[in-house]
C-alpha positions in Angstrom: 64.6 139.7 135.7 63.0 137.6 132.6 65.6 139.4 130.6 68.3 138.4 133.0 67.3 134.3 132.8 66.6 134.8 128.9 70.8 136.4 128.9 72.0 133.9 131.0 70.0 131.1 128.5 71.5 132.4 125.6 75.1 132.5 127.0 74.4 129.2 128.0 73.1 128.1 124.4 76.2 129.8 122.9 78.4 128.1 125.4 76.6 124.6 124.5 76.9 125.5 121.1 80.6 125.8 121.1 81.3 122.9 122.7 79.6 121.2 120.3 81.2 122.6 117.8 84.6 121.7 119.6 83.5 118.5 119.9 83.0 118.0 116.2 86.2 119.4 115.1 87.9 116.8 117.6 87.5 114.0 115.0 89.4 115.9 112.2 92.2 117.1 114.6 94.2 114.0 113.3 95.3 115.9 110.0 97.0 118.4 111.8 99.3 115.3 113.5 100.2 113.2 110.1 102.2 109.8 110.5 105.8 110.6 109.1 106.6 106.7 109.1 105.1 103.3 109.7 108.2 100.3 109.5 108.8 97.0 111.1 110.8 94.3 111.6 112.1 91.4 113.7 114.2 92.6 116.7 115.5 90.3 119.6 113.1 87.5 118.6 110.4 89.8 118.9 107.9 91.6 116.1 108.2 95.2 116.3 106.2 97.6 114.7 106.5 101.3 115.4 104.5 104.5 114.2 105.8 108.2 114.3 103.9 110.8 114.3 104.5 114.8 114.3 103.4 114.9 117.9 102.3 114.0 120.9 100.0 111.1 120.4 98.2 108.8 123.1 97.3 105.0 122.7 93.9 102.8 123.5 94.4 99.0 123.8 91.2 96.6 123.4 90.9 92.7 122.7 87.9 91.7 120.4 86.8 87.7 120.0 87.2 87.0 115.8 86.6 83.3 116.1 85.6 81.8 119.6 85.8 78.3 118.2 88.7 79.2 116.9 89.6 81.1 119.5 90.7 83.8 117.5 91.1 87.1 118.7 92.4 91.0 118.0 94.1 92.9 119.7 93.4 96.5 118.9 95.5 99.8 119.6 94.0 103.3 118.7 96.5 105.5 118.6 95.4 109.5 118.6 95.4 112.0 117.0 97.1 110.4 113.7 96.7 110.6 110.6 98.1 108.2 108.4 98.0 108.9 104.4 99.2 105.6 103.1 97.1 103.1 101.6 96.1 100.3 104.6 98.9 97.8 105.1 98.3 94.3 105.8 101.7 92.4 107.2 101.3 88.5 107.1 103.1 85.9 109.2 105.0 82.2 108.4 103.1 79.6 110.1 102.7 80.1 114.2 100.5 82.1 116.7 100.5 85.4 114.6 98.0 85.4 111.8 98.8 88.9 110.5 99.0 92.4 111.3 97.1 95.1 109.7 97.7 99.1 109.8 95.3 102.0 108.8 93.0 104.3 109.5 90.2 104.2 112.0 88.5 107.3 111.7 89.9 110.9 110.6 91.7 111.3 113.9 92.5 107.8 114.8 95.2 105.1 113.7 94.3 101.6 114.4 96.6 98.5 114.7 95.1 94.9 114.6 96.9 92.3 115.3 95.2 88.6 114.7 96.6 85.6 116.5 95.2 82.1 117.3 94.6 83.0 121.1 95.9 86.3 123.4 98.7 87.5 121.7 101.8 88.5 124.3 103.1 92.1 123.4 104.5 95.1 124.8 103.8 98.6 124.1 106.6 101.7 124.3 106.3 105.2 123.4 110.2 106.1 122.8 109.2 109.4 123.0 106.0 111.7 122.7 106.2 110.8 119.2 106.7 107.5 118.2 104.6 104.6 119.8 106.0 100.5 119.4 103.8 97.4 119.5 106.5 94.2 120.2 104.6 91.2 119.7 106.6 87.8 121.2 106.8 85.7 117.9 109.5 84.4 116.2 108.0 83.9 112.9 108.8 85.4 109.8 106.5 88.5 108.5 106.3 90.5 105.1 104.0 92.5 103.4 100.9 91.0 101.5 100.1 91.3 98.2 97.2 93.0 97.1 95.3 90.4 96.0 95.9 88.6 99.0 95.2 91.7 101.2 91.7 92.0 99.2 90.7 88.4 99.8 91.7 89.2 103.8 89.2 92.5 103.1 86.5 90.0 102.0 87.0 87.3 105.0 87.3 90.1 107.3 84.6 92.3 106.6 81.9 89.1 106.9 83.2 88.7 110.4 81.2 89.2 113.7 83.8 90.6 116.7 83.1 91.4 120.3 85.1 93.2 122.4 86.0 90.9 125.5 87.7 91.6 128.6 91.7 92.6 129.1 93.7 91.6 131.7 95.0 95.2 132.1 93.0 98.8 131.1 93.8 100.8 128.1 97.0 102.4 128.1 97.2 105.8 127.3 99.8 108.4 126.4 98.7 111.2 127.8 95.8 112.5 129.6 92.9 113.1 126.4 92.4 109.7 125.8 90.5 110.1 122.4 86.9 107.7 122.6 86.9 104.8 120.4 84.2 103.0 118.3 86.1 100.2 118.2 83.3 97.8 119.7 80.8 98.4 116.3 81.3 95.4 114.6 81.9 96.7 109.9 78.5 95.2 108.9 79.1 92.0 107.2 77.8 93.1 103.7 78.4 97.0 102.7 76.1 98.2 100.2 78.0 99.6 97.1 78.2 103.1 97.0 78.1 104.4 93.2 80.7 106.9 92.2 80.0 109.8 89.6 82.1 109.0 86.5 85.0 111.8 85.9 87.8 112.4 83.9 91.0 111.5 86.1 92.9 114.8 87.9 96.2 114.3 88.9 95.1 116.7 91.9 96.7 116.8 95.9 95.0 114.4 97.5 92.8 115.1 100.4 90.8 113.2 103.1 86.9 112.4 102.4 84.7 113.4 105.3 82.2 110.9 104.6 83.2 107.0 104.9 82.4 103.7 103.8 83.0 100.2 106.3 86.9 98.8 105.9 86.6 95.4 106.9 90.2 95.1 107.1 89.8 97.2 110.5 86.6 96.1 112.6 85.0 98.2 113.9 85.8 101.1 111.9 85.7 103.1 109.1 87.2 104.0 105.9 89.1 107.3 105.5 91.8 107.7 102.6 93.0 109.9 100.3 91.3 110.0 96.5 93.8 110.5 94.2 93.1 110.4 90.4 95.4 106.6 90.8 94.2 103.2 91.0 94.1 102.2 95.2 94.5 98.6 96.0 91.3 98.4 97.6 88.8 99.9 94.6 87.5 98.6 91.4 89.3 101.2 89.5 90.6 104.9 89.1 88.5 107.5 91.7 88.6 110.8 90.7 89.5 113.9 93.6 86.5 115.3 94.4 85.8 118.4 96.9 82.3 117.0 98.0 81.1 114.3 100.4 81.9 110.4 98.6 83.9 107.8 99.2 85.4 104.9 97.3 83.5 101.7 96.9 84.4 99.1 99.2 85.9 96.0 98.1 85.1 93.8 95.5 85.9 90.3 94.6 87.0 91.6 91.0 89.7 93.7 91.0 90.2 94.6 87.8 92.9 96.9 87.0 94.6 96.6 90.3 94.6 93.1 90.0 97.7 91.3 91.2 100.0 90.8 88.1 100.7 87.0 88.2 104.2 86.3 88.7 104.8 89.7 90.1 105.9 90.0 94.2 105.1 93.1 96.4 108.1 93.5 100.0 108.4 96.1 102.0 111.3 96.3 103.9 113.8 98.5 106.2 117.0 97.8 107.2 116.2 93.6 106.5 118.7 91.2 107.1 119.5 89.5 103.8 119.0 86.2 104.1 115.2 87.0 105.6 114.9 89.2 102.3 115.4 86.2 100.3 113.3 84.3 101.9 110.2 86.2 102.1 110.8 86.9 98.2 110.6 83.3 97.9 107.1 83.0 100.0 106.0 85.8 97.7 106.3 84.0 94.5 106.5 80.5 95.4 109.5 79.9 94.1 112.8 77.9 95.2 115.4 80.3 95.9 118.6 78.9 97.8 121.3 81.3 99.2 124.9 80.4 99.7 126.9 80.7 102.8 128.7 83.9 101.8 125.4 85.5 101.5 125.5 88.3 104.3 123.7 91.9 105.3 121.5 94.3 105.1 118.9 96.1 102.4 115.9 98.2 102.5 114.1 97.7 99.4 110.6 98.5 98.6 108.5 97.1 95.6 105.2 96.8 94.5 103.7 94.6 91.8 107.5 93.9 90.2 108.0 91.1 88.3 110.6 88.0 90.4 113.4 88.1 88.2 113.5 92.0 88.2 113.1 91.8 91.6 115.7 89.3 92.2 118.2 90.8 89.8 117.7 94.4 91.8 118.3 92.7 95.2 121.3 91.0 94.6 122.7 93.1 92.3 122.9 96.1 94.5 124.3 93.9 97.6 127.0 93.0 94.8 125.5 89.0 94.4 124.5 87.3 91.3 122.2 84.6 90.8 121.5 81.3 88.7 118.7 79.3 87.5 119.0 75.5 88.1 116.1 74.0 87.1 113.2 75.5 88.7 116.1 76.7 91.8 117.3 80.1 91.7 120.9 80.3 93.4 122.2 83.6 95.0 125.5 84.1 95.8 128.3 85.7 95.4 129.9 86.1 91.6 133.1 84.0 92.8 131.1 80.8 93.9 128.6 80.6 91.0 131.5 80.8 88.1 133.5 78.2 89.9 130.1 75.8 90.6 127.8 76.8 87.8 130.0 78.5 85.4 129.7 81.6 83.5 126.8 83.8 83.4 124.0 82.9 80.5 125.1 79.4 80.4 122.5 76.7 80.7 123.0 74.4 83.9 122.5 70.7 82.9 122.6 67.5 85.4 123.8 64.4 84.2 123.8 60.4 85.8 126.4 58.7 84.3 126.0 54.9 85.0 129.6 53.5 86.7 130.0 49.9 85.0 133.8 48.8 86.2 135.5 51.4 88.1 135.4 51.3 92.0 132.9 54.5 92.9 135.4 55.8 95.6 138.6 55.7 93.2 136.5 57.3 90.6 135.2 59.9 93.3 139.4 60.7 93.7 140.4 60.8 90.2 136.9 63.3 89.1 138.3 65.7 91.8 141.5 66.4 90.1 139.1 67.0 86.5 135.9 68.8 88.0 135.0 70.6 90.9 134.0 68.9 94.0 130.7 70.4 94.2 129.9 69.7 91.0 129.2 66.4 91.0 128.1 63.2 93.9 128.5 59.4 93.4 125.9 57.0 94.8 128.0 53.7 95.9 124.8 52.3 96.7 123.6 52.4 92.7 126.7 52.7 90.9 125.7 56.0 89.3 127.8 59.5 89.0 125.4 62.5 89.1 127.1 65.5 87.0 125.4 69.5 87.2 127.2 72.6 85.4 127.5 73.7 82.5 127.6 72.2 79.0 131.8 72.6 79.2 131.5 70.6 82.7 129.1 67.5 81.3 131.5 67.1 78.2 134.4 67.0 80.7 133.1 64.3 82.7 131.7 62.6 80.0 135.2 62.7 78.4 136.8 61.6 81.5 134.4 58.5 81.7 134.8 57.5 78.3 138.3 57.3 78.9 138.6 56.0 83.2 135.6 53.7 83.1 136.2 51.1 80.7 136.8 47.4 81.9 140.3 46.6 82.7 142.5 44.3 80.6 143.0 41.0 81.8 146.6 38.4 82.3 146.1 34.8 82.3 149.8 33.3 83.4 150.2 29.9 82.7 152.7 29.0 85.1 154.9 25.5 85.5 156.9 24.7 88.5 159.2 21.8 87.7 161.7 19.7 90.3 165.0 19.1 87.9 167.3 16.8 90.0 170.6 15.3 89.2 172.3 12.7 90.8 176.5 12.7 91.7 178.6 15.4 89.7 179.4 12.7 86.4 175.8 12.4 85.8 174.8 15.0 82.6 171.4 15.6 83.5 169.5 19.0 83.8 168.9 22.2 82.1 172.2 24.1 80.9 170.1 27.9 81.2 174.0 30.1 81.1 174.8 29.1 77.4 174.6 27.2 74.1 173.7 22.9 74.9 177.1 21.0 73.5 174.1 19.4 71.0 172.2 22.8 69.7 169.2 21.0 69.5 166.8 23.5 71.6 168.6 26.4 69.9 167.3 29.3 67.8 170.7 31.0 66.0 171.2 34.1 64.9 174.1 34.2 62.5 173.8 30.5 61.7 172.8 30.0 57.8 171.8 27.0 56.5 171.7 23.2 57.9 173.3 22.9 61.3 176.2 20.0 61.8 176.9 18.5 64.8 180.0 20.7 66.4 183.3 18.6 67.3 183.4 18.0 71.0 185.5 19.9 73.1 189.3 19.8 73.8 189.8 19.8 77.7 192.5 22.9 76.9 191.4 24.8 80.3 189.6 27.8 77.9 186.1 28.8 78.6 182.9 27.2 76.8 182.4 30.1 74.0 179.1 32.2 73.9 177.0 32.0 71.3 174.4 34.4 70.1 170.8 32.7 70.4 167.2 33.2 71.1 164.8 30.9 72.8 160.8 30.3 72.2 158.1 28.7 74.2 158.9 25.9 71.7 162.2 24.9 71.9 161.8 25.1 75.7 158.5 22.9 76.3 160.5 20.6 74.1 163.7 20.5 77.1 161.5 20.2 79.5 159.0 17.4 77.8 162.4 15.2 77.4 163.3 15.9 81.1 160.3 15.0 82.4 159.7 12.1 79.9 163.3 10.3 80.7 162.7 11.1 84.8 165.2 13.6 85.0 162.6 16.0 85.8 159.1 16.0 87.8 156.6 18.6 87.5 155.6 20.0 91.0 152.6 22.6 89.6 151.3 23.3 86.7 148.5 26.0 87.7 146.6 28.4 85.7 145.8 32.2 87.3 144.3 35.5 86.0 144.6 38.8 87.5 143.1 41.8 86.2 146.1 45.1 84.9 148.0 45.9 87.7 146.5 44.0 90.3 148.1 41.0 92.1 148.3 37.3 91.8 149.7 34.6 94.1 150.1 31.0 93.8 151.0 28.5 97.0 151.9 25.4 96.5 152.6 23.9 99.8 151.0 24.2 103.2 150.5 26.6 105.7 152.1 26.0 109.2 150.7 27.3 112.5 152.9 28.9 114.8 150.8 28.9 118.4 152.8 31.0 120.8 151.8 33.7 123.7 151.2 37.0 123.9 152.2 39.3 127.2 149.8 42.0 125.7 147.0 39.8 124.9 147.4 37.9 127.6 146.6 34.8 125.5 147.6 32.6 123.5 147.6 33.4 119.7 148.5 31.6 116.2 150.7 32.9 113.7 150.1 31.1 110.3 153.1 31.2 107.3 153.3 30.1 104.0 155.8 26.6 103.1 156.1 25.6 100.1 156.4 27.2 96.4 155.1 30.6 96.5 154.6 32.6 93.3 153.4 36.3 93.1 153.0 38.7 90.2 152.0 41.3 89.2 151.1 42.6 85.2 151.3 45.7 83.9 149.6 45.8 80.1 151.7 48.3 78.0 150.5 50.2 75.1 152.7 48.4 72.5 151.4 44.9 73.4 154.4 44.3 76.0 154.0 43.2 79.5 155.6 44.5 82.7 155.6 42.0 85.0 156.2 42.1 89.1 157.6 38.8 90.1 158.2 37.3 93.2 159.3 33.5 93.8 160.0 32.0 97.0 160.9 28.1 97.7 160.8 27.5 101.5 161.1 24.0 103.6 160.8 23.4 107.3 164.9 22.2 108.4 164.1 21.0 111.6 161.8 22.1 114.9 163.0 24.1 117.1 161.9 23.8 120.9 159.0 21.4 119.6 157.0 23.9 117.7 159.0 26.3 116.1 159.8 25.8 112.5 164.0 26.3 110.9 163.2 27.0 107.2 165.4 27.1 104.1 164.1 29.9 102.2 165.0 31.2 98.6 163.2 33.8 97.1 163.7 35.7 93.8 162.1 39.1 93.1 162.3 40.9 89.5 160.6 43.1 87.3 160.5 41.9 83.6 158.8 43.3 80.3 158.2 40.4 78.2 156.1 40.5 74.8 152.7 38.3 75.5 152.9 34.9 74.6 156.9 34.9 75.8 158.3 32.3 78.5 159.9 33.6 81.6 162.1 31.3 83.0 163.1 32.0 86.7 165.8 29.0 88.4 169.0 28.9 90.8 166.4 28.1 93.6 169.3 25.0 94.0 169.5 22.2 96.8 172.2 20.0 97.4 172.1 16.8 99.9 174.7 14.6 100.2 173.8 10.9 101.5 175.6 7.4 103.1 174.6 4.5 102.7 177.2 1.5 104.9 177.0 -2.1 104.3 179.2 -3.9 106.7 179.1 -7.3 108.7 177.7 -7.0 111.7 180.5 -6.5 114.8 183.6 -6.9 112.1 182.8 -4.0 110.1 183.6 -1.8 112.8 186.8 -2.9 114.1 188.8 0.2 113.8 191.0 0.0 110.9 190.6 -4.2 109.7 187.0 -2.9 109.9 187.1 -1.3 106.6 187.6 -4.6 105.0 184.3 -5.8 105.9 182.3 -2.6 105.2 181.1 -0.8 101.7 180.3 3.1 101.8 178.8 4.5 99.1 178.1 8.3 98.4 175.3 9.7 97.3 174.8 13.5 96.6 171.6 14.8 94.9 171.4 18.5 93.4 168.0 19.6 92.8 167.0 22.4 91.3 163.3 24.2 91.1 162.7 25.8 87.8 159.7 28.0 87.0 158.2 28.8 83.8 156.1 31.5 83.4 153.8 32.1 80.0 152.1 35.7 80.0 148.8 36.0 77.7 146.9 39.1 77.3 142.9 38.1 77.5 141.0 39.5 74.2 137.7 40.9 75.8 134.8 39.0 74.3 
């Protein structure tokens, strides 16, 4: 009987020992189910992280309170059995609820995903098939892999936290019936003791799982299991040799040493990411200013570690058929045609120069510049009258040459105008100016073909032959002498003698008269309106200065007066107009006449009653008829105003 009980005890003990061996063998089961892929991205406005394994896995979800005062929580997802041979990955986010996501090995058979957030993060855990798990976190933030320096800093900060498991609104989620126990509720030591590693020559042997562990501050409550090849590891302070016995790497140190992230380098790991998002992450990683044009489109897959910014940017843009230019401290990414049009050929330095606008109109200058420079290479500030040009030295020089020719003070022309009314009464009175040919006395002519002193010609015979024309010219002196003679003898009156200046190719106007209002009723407006007309002597002149010193002048001369008033308010005007374009030398006088008015008046003196008797009354009255012939003459002398 005792032997029977002894046999039973032996069988039970053997069974317990066998079960114990199986139980201790379970943690290493993850080595047979490797993680084949870990990738993340943004899908439908949510951050998704997918873990792909070789065989079926299960999941358990917990929440931990990291900082109750700041309401910082960790959403923890354990995937078992799974062996993650990649180095611990820390994914950072732009400003928002999600602070970071950490992925690493909790134990030899458990892979852990930690989502650190402000408050409880909303998530969805799906298993597409037995070999993959997808964690979706509801956020629109931009994610990017954290560089080793920042990851080490995050490790030191996480290692000092005292986490505490908090109640969840749902229970642990499992993918199959065999859920593995977790020790996630055990917080990591705040100050792990340093571990000495025996010095050995690096051996580039196959990596193996280390059975012992050291606290992993990146994964709260877990241990840090890793491969130990003869290469640098981002969390160690040097090079660890491959080991055959139980050992573990040192905990993260504040002095990274040889593994320190080089200055000016970036680390990016993205699969099928939008090119604009990749450029944005590159800017965040490097801390540089990067601008993309509207034609930057497409997706890319890239994995870079500790790569200089210029090299990373060059690889990203050139593999997608793009280029970049550096403008100051800004990198501009775009298509080759865009960049060549905006900034010129590659290798040329981009400059930005400000030109003050002194004389030109900013609006007119912009229209003219658009025909010389690319439209997007310059801007004009009308408030400060400043032209800002950005481009290659050739573009800057073109702008400088243009401004030297266009932004100059416009020349001015001063017009001296005399408006003279020359009047002669009766046809027998020889008073006025004979502009059509030589005068009888020949006092004011400058003969071209005459030689020697001039003698008075013999009186013209009344033979019916016309007066022959003689070649002559007149200058301002001769004309002024004639006008002064007429004015002195009361045969002409000076109506106006204004002086006006006009810019080159700009109109000037002179009015000697009055402005007459005309009031009328507008059926469309439903009210009375007033229209004004100018009555009197009007002169409009537009000068254009030529390079040879001559002035091309556009003239409009008008003389008007009121003949009668119709319906008590509408004036009947008598108009005389002249339009002409002349080319005159600086200082010469333009004479415009022919605005003639003839008025006839009758004066009757008679004996009362007797002078009104028909036929016989003519003996008792006197009739005097007077015909007044008046002409308005314009003398216009242009002078180019010199610049002082």
